[in-house]
C-alpha positions in Angstrom: -110.7 -25.0 5.9 -107.7 -25.7 8.1 -105.0 -23.0 7.9 -102.8 -24.6 10.5 -99.6 -24.7 8.4 -100.1 -21.3 6.9 -100.8 -19.8 10.3 -97.4 -21.1 11.4 -95.9 -18.3 9.3 -97.1 -15.8 11.9 -94.1 -16.9 14.0 -91.9 -19.1 11.9 -89.3 -18.3 10.7 -88.4 -15.8 13.4 -88.4 -12.1 12.7 -84.6 -12.0 12.8 -84.3 -14.9 10.4 -86.7 -13.2 7.9 -84.7 -9.9 8.2 -81.4 -11.8 7.5 -82.9 -13.7 4.6 -84.2 -10.5 3.2 -80.8 -8.9 3.4 -78.9 -11.9 1.9 -81.5 -12.3 -0.9 -81.3 -8.5 -1.7 -77.5 -8.6 -2.0 -77.6 -11.8 -4.0 -80.3 -10.4 -6.4 -78.2 -7.2 -6.9 -75.0 -9.2 -7.6 -76.7 -11.6 -10.0 -78.5 -8.8 -11.8 -75.2 -7.0 -12.2 -73.7 -10.1 -13.7 -76.5 -10.4 -16.2 -76.6 -6.7 -17.3 -73.5 -6.8 -19.6 -75.1 -9.5 -21.8 -78.4 -7.6 -22.0 -76.4 -4.5 -23.1 -74.5 -6.5 -25.7 -77.7 -8.0 -27.1 -79.4 -4.5 -27.3 -76.2 -3.0 -28.9 -76.2 -5.7 -31.6 -79.9 -5.9 -32.4 -83.3 -4.5 -31.3 -83.8 -7.7 -29.2 -83.0 -8.3 -25.6 -84.0 -10.8 -23.0 -87.6 -9.5 -22.7 -88.2 -9.9 -26.4 -86.8 -13.5 -26.1 -89.1 -14.3 -23.2 -92.1 -12.9 -25.0 -91.4 -14.1 -28.6 -94.4 -16.4 -28.6 -93.6 -18.1 -31.9 -90.8 -20.0 -33.7 -90.8 -17.3 -36.4 -90.1 -14.6 -33.9 -87.4 -16.6 -32.1 -85.7 -17.3 -35.5 -85.8 -13.5 -36.2 -84.2 -12.8 -32.8 -81.5 -15.5 -33.3 -80.8 -14.3 -36.8 -80.0 -10.9 -35.4 -77.7 -12.2 -32.7 -74.2 -13.7 -33.3 -73.4 -17.2 -32.1 -71.3 -15.6 -29.3 -74.3 -13.6 -28.1 -76.5 -16.6 -28.1 -73.9 -18.5 -26.0 -73.7 -15.5 -23.6 -77.5 -15.4 -23.3 -77.5 -19.2 -22.6 -75.0 -18.6 -19.8 -77.1 -15.7 -18.4 -80.2 -17.9 -18.5 -78.4 -20.5 -16.5 -77.3 -17.8 -14.0 -80.9 -16.7 -13.8 -81.7 -19.9 -11.8 -79.8 -18.3 -9.0 -81.6 -15.0 -9.5 -85.0 -16.6 -9.3 -84.1 -18.2 -6.0 -82.9 -14.9 -4.6 -85.8 -12.7 -5.8 -88.4 -15.2 -4.7 -86.9 -15.3 -1.2 -86.7 -11.5 -1.1 -90.4 -11.1 -2.3 -91.6 -13.7 0.1 -89.7 -12.2 3.1 -91.0 -8.7 2.4 -94.6 -10.1 2.0 -94.2 -12.0 5.3 -92.9 -8.9 7.1 -95.8 -6.8 5.8 -98.3 -9.5 6.7 -97.0 -9.8 10.2 -96.5 -6.1 11.0 -99.3 -4.3 9.2 -102.2 -6.8 8.9 -104.5 -8.8 11.2 -107.4 -11.2 11.0 -108.5 -12.5 7.6 -106.4 -10.0 5.7 -103.3 -11.2 7.5 -104.2 -14.8 6.6 -104.5 -13.7 3.0 -101.0 -12.1 3.4 -99.6 -15.3 4.8 -100.9 -17.2 1.7 -99.5 -14.4 -0.5 -96.1 -15.2 1.0 -96.1 -18.4 -1.0 -96.9 -16.7 -4.4 -93.2 -15.6 -5.1 -92.2 -19.3 -5.0 -94.9 -20.1 -7.5 -93.6 -17.3 -9.7 -90.1 -18.7 -9.3 -91.3 -22.2 -10.4 -92.9 -20.6 -13.5 -89.6 -18.7 -14.1 -87.7 -22.1 -13.9 -90.0 -23.6 -16.5 -89.6 -20.5 -18.7 -85.8 -20.8 -18.4 -85.9 -24.4 -19.3 -87.6 -23.6 -22.6 -85.2 -20.7 -23.2 -82.3 -23.0 -22.6 -83.8 -25.5 -25.1 -83.9 -22.8 -27.7 -80.5 -21.2 -26.9 -78.7 -24.5 -26.7 -79.9 -25.5 -30.2 -80.9 -22.3 -32.0 -81.5 -24.0 -35.3 -83.2 -27.1 -34.0 -85.2 -26.4 -30.9 -88.6 -27.9 -29.9 -91.4 -25.9 -31.6 -93.4 -25.6 -28.4 -90.6 -23.9 -26.5 -91.3 -20.3 -27.6 -94.9 -20.5 -26.7 -94.2 -22.2 -23.3 -91.5 -19.7 -22.4 -93.8 -16.8 -23.2 -96.8 -18.3 -21.3 -94.7 -19.0 -18.2 -93.0 -15.6 -18.4 -96.5 -14.1 -18.4 -97.5 -16.1 -15.4 -94.3 -15.2 -13.6 -94.6 -11.5 -14.1 -98.3 -11.6 -13.4 -97.7 -13.2 -10.0 -94.9 -10.7 -9.2 -97.3 -7.8 -10.0 -100.0 -9.3 -7.8 -97.5 -9.5 -4.9 -96.5 -5.9 -5.4 -100.1 -4.8 -5.6 -100.7 -6.7 -2.4 -97.9 -4.7 -0.7 -99.4 -1.4 -1.9 -103.0 -2.2 -0.9 -101.8 -3.6 2.5 -99.9 -0.5 3.2 -102.8 1.7 2.2 -105.1 -0.4 4.3 -102.8 -0.2 7.3 -102.5 3.6 7.0 -106.3 3.9 6.6 -106.9 1.8 9.7 -104.3 3.7 11.7 -105.5 7.2 10.8 -109.2 6.5 10.9 -109.2 5.3 14.5 
C-alpha cells in the first residue's frame, strides 16, 4: 500500500505551523466553549435535560419529552448554540489533529509513527460526524413540533461515532506516550 501522501505529514505542515495552529485552535475552542456554557446552564436550570441528553435522545418520544421541558426561548438558544458548534468542531478537530501529529512526529517511529500519521486524520472524521449530528439537531430545534422522525436517531448515531473517535484519539495519545517512555527507559 502506498503511504506517500500520509508520509508527507512527517514534515508538512512545518513544526512551527503545527504549534501555531495548536495555539489558535486551543484559544478558539476555549472561547467558543465559553460562549456555549450559559445556554447549557440555562437548560439544566430549567429541566433535567442538557445538550448531551439532546444528542443522545435516540427517539422522537425522548426529543418530545426534552422539548416539552424547555421553553421556546431555550429551544431558540440551543439552536443558536448548535450553529455556533460548527465553529467549535473546526477548532477542536484542528487541535486534536495537531496534538496527534506532534506526538506522532516526536515520540514515534516506524510503523507506529505511520499509524499515528493516519490517526492525525481521525479528528476530521469526528468533526464530519459532528457536523451531521448538528444538522439533525438543527432540523429538530428549528421545528420542534414537526421535525423529521429520523433526526433523533441519526443525531444520536453520529454523536456516538464522534465521541468514539475522539476517545480513540485520546487512547492513542496515552498508549503512544507510554510506548515512548517504555522504549526510552528500557534501552
